[in-house]
C-alpha positions in Angstrom: -55.4 -66.8 83.7 -54.7 -66.2 87.5 -52.4 -63.8 88.7 -49.8 -64.4 91.1 -50.1 -62.1 94.1 -46.6 -61.4 95.5 -47.0 -59.4 99.1 -44.3 -56.5 99.0 -44.1 -56.6 102.5 -42.7 -60.2 102.8 -39.1 -60.5 103.5 -37.0 -61.8 100.8 -35.7 -65.3 101.3 -31.8 -65.0 102.3 -29.2 -66.9 100.0 -26.9 -67.2 102.7 -23.3 -66.1 102.8 -20.8 -67.5 100.6 -19.3 -69.5 103.4 -22.6 -71.1 104.6 -23.3 -71.9 101.2 -19.9 -73.7 100.6 -19.1 -74.7 104.2 -18.4 -78.3 103.4 -16.2 -77.4 100.3 -14.1 -74.9 102.6 -13.6 -76.9 105.4 -12.5 -79.5 102.6 -10.0 -77.4 100.9 -8.5 -75.9 104.3 -8.1 -79.5 105.4 -6.3 -80.5 102.3 -3.6 -77.7 102.7 -3.2 -78.7 106.3 -2.7 -82.2 105.1 -0.3 -81.0 102.6 1.6 -79.0 105.1 2.1 -81.8 107.4 3.0 -84.2 104.5 5.8 -81.7 103.8 6.9 -81.3 107.4 6.9 -85.2 107.6 8.9 -85.3 104.2 11.5 -82.9 105.4 11.9 -84.0 109.0 11.7 -87.9 108.5 12.8 -88.5 104.7 14.9 -86.1 103.7 17.2 -85.4 106.9 18.2 -89.0 107.3 18.9 -89.3 103.7 21.0 -86.4 103.8 22.9 -87.9 106.8 23.3 -91.2 105.0 24.4 -89.6 101.6 26.9 -87.4 103.4 28.5 -90.2 105.4 28.8 -92.1 102.2 30.2 -89.4 100.0 33.6 -88.6 101.6 34.9 -92.0 100.4 34.0 -91.0 97.1 35.7 -87.6 97.3 38.9 -89.5 98.2 38.9 -91.7 94.9 38.2 -88.7 92.8 41.7 -87.2 93.9 43.4 -90.3 92.4 43.5 -90.5 88.8 43.5 -94.5 88.9 40.7 -94.7 91.3 38.1 -92.4 89.6 36.0 -95.4 88.3 35.5 -96.3 92.0 34.9 -92.5 92.7 32.0 -92.6 90.0 30.6 -96.2 90.5 31.6 -97.1 94.2 33.7 -99.9 95.3 31.1 -102.4 96.8 31.1 -100.9 100.3 31.0 -97.4 99.6 28.7 -95.4 97.0 29.8 -93.7 94.4 29.2 -90.3 93.1 26.6 -91.7 90.4 24.2 -93.7 93.2 24.3 -91.0 95.6 23.3 -88.2 93.3 20.6 -90.7 91.3 19.2 -92.3 95.3 20.0 -89.3 97.3 18.7 -86.5 95.1 17.3 -83.3 96.8 20.2 -83.5 99.5 23.3 -81.4 99.6 25.5 -84.4 99.1 23.6 -85.2 95.9 24.2 -81.6 94.5 27.9 -82.1 95.2 27.9 -85.6 93.7 26.4 -83.9 90.4 29.4 -81.3 90.3 32.0 -84.1 90.9 30.4 -86.3 88.4 30.4 -83.6 85.8 34.1 -82.9 86.3 35.2 -86.5 86.4 33.2 -87.3 83.4 34.6 -84.3 81.4 38.2 -85.5 82.4 37.1 -88.7 80.9 36.0 -87.0 77.4 32.5 -88.1 78.2 30.9 -84.7 77.1 27.1 -85.8 77.0 27.4 -87.2 80.8 29.4 -84.2 81.9 26.6 -81.9 80.7 24.0 -83.8 81.8 25.2 -83.9 85.5 26.5 -80.3 85.7 23.4 -79.1 84.6 21.8 -81.0 87.6 23.8 -79.0 89.9 21.8 -76.3 91.8 23.9 -73.0 92.9 24.6 -72.9 96.5 25.4 -69.2 97.0 29.3 -70.0 97.0 31.1 -67.4 95.3 33.4 -70.3 94.0 32.0 -73.4 93.3 28.8 -72.0 91.9 30.7 -70.1 88.9 33.1 -73.1 88.6 30.5 -75.4 87.8 29.1 -73.3 85.2 32.3 -72.5 83.8 32.6 -76.7 83.4 29.7 -76.8 81.3 31.3 -74.2 79.1 34.4 -76.1 78.9 32.2 -79.2 77.7 30.6 -77.2 75.1 33.9 -76.0 74.4 35.6 -79.6 73.9 32.4 -80.5 71.7 33.0 -77.3 69.7 30.1 -76.0 70.1 31.7 -72.4 70.6 28.3 -70.4 70.8 27.1 -72.5 73.8 30.6 -72.4 75.2 30.6 -68.6 75.0 27.0 -68.6 76.5 28.0 -70.5 79.8 31.7 -68.7 80.1 29.6 -65.5 80.1 27.3 -66.9 82.8 30.2 -68.0 84.6 32.3 -64.7 84.7 29.1 -62.5 85.8 27.9 -65.2 88.3 30.5 -64.1 91.0 32.9 -61.0 90.6 36.2 -62.5 92.3 39.6 -62.2 91.3 39.7 -66.2 91.0 36.9 -67.1 88.8 35.9 -64.3 86.8 39.3 -63.3 84.8 39.4 -67.3 84.7 36.4 -67.5 82.5 36.5 -63.9 81.1 40.2 -65.3 79.3 38.1 -68.7 78.0 35.2 -66.5 76.9 37.5 -64.4 74.6 39.2 -67.6 73.3 35.7 -68.9 72.1 34.8 -65.4 70.7 38.2 -65.7 68.8 36.9 -69.1 67.5 33.8 -67.5 66.2 35.8 -64.8 64.9 33.9 -62.4 67.1 37.0 -60.2 67.7 35.0 -57.4 69.4 33.6 -59.3 72.0 36.9 -61.0 72.5 38.7 -58.1 73.0 36.3 -56.6 75.3 36.6 -60.0 77.5 40.2 -59.5 77.5 40.1 -55.9 78.4 37.8 -56.3 81.2 40.6 -58.5 82.7 43.3 -55.8 82.0 41.4 -53.1 83.5 39.4 -54.7 86.5 41.5 -57.7 87.4 45.3 -56.5 87.0 46.6 -58.7 89.7 45.2 -61.5 88.4 47.3 -64.4 86.7 45.3 -63.9 83.6 46.0 -60.3 83.3 49.8 -60.7 83.4 49.7 -62.6 79.9 46.5 -60.8 78.2 48.7 -58.1 76.3 49.1 -60.8 73.4 45.7 -62.0 72.9 44.6 -58.4 73.3 46.8 -57.3 70.7 46.0 -60.3 68.5 42.1 -59.6 68.5 42.8 -55.8 67.8 44.8 -56.2 64.8 42.0 -58.6 63.3 39.4 -56.0 63.5 
């Protein structure tokens, strides 16, 4: 049996650096990332921007119709010349106008008693950072669940709405509604806490002027 002699002075063969061994793969990955970035920038500039402008030009008529009870069907579905909120929300998604259309649709469907569609569109709304609109939309979801007699879900959304933006307009409004649904759930301790927060933290609000009655009522039931 022959032996294989190894020359200890012979240098070992280099396996090469990671980059050398994987050069084609790395170039492909980097190229793919660049393509994705270009696609994203093109999508923003060439697709979203024109769509946003077109949607903005369409939504104002639906907003006018929404203010008139007899024309609210046109606000939702359009009038043949201008788009309604539903088409704007569906066809121009990812635009600010579509986001506002979702809020309008939820409110209009809630007024019609179409609670499932109200919840569906209100939940599609994305927060904009508005201290008033964002909690109002969240609170409207609470209203829809309250109308459905799903008081536990209503309480969850009223709590979110009251916590979302601490201000003297929306916070006491939804704390009052939160207290009422807690009463419906016979959770009088949490109802008292909601009412007491209105009394102590928002004494100048309209809700505070009439909170002593509800507060005494839940205290008596504990």
